[in-house]
N, C-alpha and C positions, 0 to 999 in steps of 0.2 A: 628962679625956673620960672619957664614961660606957664600960662595958662593951658593943659591940653582942650579943655572944648575950646579956645581959639584957632591951636592949632589944625583941630580936627573938624574945625567947622560945629559945630553943638551949637547948640545956645539957652543959656541955662534959663529952667522961668522967674520970673522973680520973687522969690517971698512974701506972698502976700496970702492972707488970714483967707479968703474968701476961693484960696484951690479949696483948702480944705469941705467947702460948703456943696461943691459940683459933684460930689456923693452922693447917690439914693440912697434913702435907708432901707433897709431891708424890709420887707412886704408882712406886715401885722399875724401872715399865716404862712407856714409852712409847704409848698406844694408835698405832693407824696409819692412818699418813692415806692419804689416799682421796677421789676425786672422784666427784661421782654427776651420770648424765645421763639424761634422758628416750628409750626409744630408739623407737621400731614396729618390730615382727620381718616381714622381708618376706617377700613370695610362698614366697621357699625354706629357708624356717626358719632366716633367720639375724637378726644385729642387729651394725648397722655399728660400726664402733669406731675414730677414729684409721689409717683408709684398709682396717684389716684387717674379718674377717669372724668371729661367734662362733656356733657350731649354739646356739640351743634346742629344745625338744620342739614337735612339727611343732602341735597344737592350741593354741600361741597367738602364730600364724601370722595377722598383723594388728592386733594387741594390742599395747600402751604398756606396754613393760616400762622399770622400775628397772636401770639399770645402775652396778655400784660399781667403779672403776678406785682398783687399789689397785698399787704400788709393780710387782711379780711375776705380780698374779694381776688374772680376768678374775670377779666374782661378775655371776651375774642374777639379778635377785627382781622375782617381784607381788607388792608388799607385804609381809609378812613371811615369805611364802617365796619359798625358795630354790631356782632352777630350775635351774641349770649351773653350774660351777667351770671355767675356762678358764687356762691359765698364759696370761702375758700375749705378745703377738708386738711381738717388736722388732727393731729392726736393719731389716724386714721389708714390704712392701709391697701390698695387695691379695690378702693371702693366707685365704684358707677357715680352718679348727680347727672341725672336727668331734670331738663327742663320740659313743664308743660308745655304739649305742641310739637317736641322734638318728638320724631321718631313713632309717632301713631301707628297705632295696632288696627291692624284693618280690621274693617266688623263686618260681617258674614252675612248679604242679602236676605231679606224673608223670603223665605221657601215658597213659591207661587206655585199652583197648580199649572199643567203645562197646556198649549194654547192647546191640542189635542184630547188632552179631555176635557176639558171645558166641551169642548164641541160633539163630544162622544154623549156627553152625563145629558140628563133629560128628558130623554126620549124610551127608553126603557130600563124600567127598575130588575130587571138583570142584567141587564147591561150595568147599567151603572156599579152593581154590586159590582159586575166582573171589571172595570176599568179598576178600579178602588182596589181591590187585591193585586192588580196587575201592577197598581204605581206603589203599592205596598211593600214585593218579592224582588222587582228591578232595584239594576243595580241604579245608584244619579237621581232623577224625575224620571226615568221611564219613556223618554221622549221617542224613542226608535220602533219599538212594543206597538206606544199609542198609532204611534202612525203607519204600522203597517194593519191593528186594528181600526183605525179610521177609514183607511182603502179598502180593508174588507166593506165596511159598511155601505162606502160609496161605491161597492161594483155588486156584491149579490144581492140578491134577495135579501125580502129579510125576514120570513119563517126559519129558513134552511142557516141562515146566521146566527138566527137565537137559539136553536134549537142546536146549531153546532156550542155555542158556547154557554148553553146552562147543559150539556155535557162534559166539556171541559172545565165548570166550576164545579163543578160538585167532583169531580178529578184532580181540582188544582192545578192542571194545566196550561201553563202557563207562555209554553211556546207559539212563537206564531206561525211556525211550517208547518206545525201538526192542526193547528188548531183551521187550516187553510186547507188542507190536506181532508180534514173531517166538514167541514164546510165544500168541498168540490162531492162529497159524497151523499151528502144531504142534495145538495143540489142534483146528479146526476139521479140518488134515487127518484124523486119526483118527476125531474125530467122522465125516466123509462115505463114509470106508475103510468102516466097519461099519455106516454106512447103506445100502451098496452092498451086502453080503455076505446081507446080510439077504433 
C-alpha cells in the first residue's frame, strides 16, 4: 500500500528529540479565573451582580459597563478604563457596597444673613430688633420682605419709619403692605400738622 502522506502531498516531520523541546513551559503562577458580564448602571449609580449592588461614579449612570467577577473582588471597567474595585460580597443578599467618593452627599451651605439684613442693621436698635424678628418668622431667608423694608428706609423719612416699626414690633406685625400703610399714615400726619401751624 502506498504511503498516504505522499499521495496527499503531506510531509511528515522528522522524528527528532528537538521537537518536544520547542513547547514552552507553563507559567509559575496561573492567571486568575474571572467571569465578564455587561451591566447598565442604574439611576442610583450602582451595578447589580448576584443580587448585590456595587457603586460606580455617578457620571456613568445609564451606561453599559463591563464587570469582571473574580473570586474575591469585583472590577468595574469601561473599555480599558478601570472605574471601581470592590471586595466581592459573598454569602449575603440584597446588599449595597459604596466606595468612598462615590455618590457624595450634598452638604448644605452655611446660612449667611442676606445682604439686605446687613444693610438695614447698625443704624437704630429698634430697626435691628425688627429685622431680627422679621428674619426669624419669614420663610427661607426672608429676602423679599427685607428688600421692601430697605426700600422703605431709603424712601421715607426716618422718624415716621421708626414710629411705624416700633408699633409693628409691639404687635408682631410683619406684613410689609400694612407697615407701609402705617408709615404713610405717620408721614401724612406730620405733613398735615406742619400745614396747620403755618
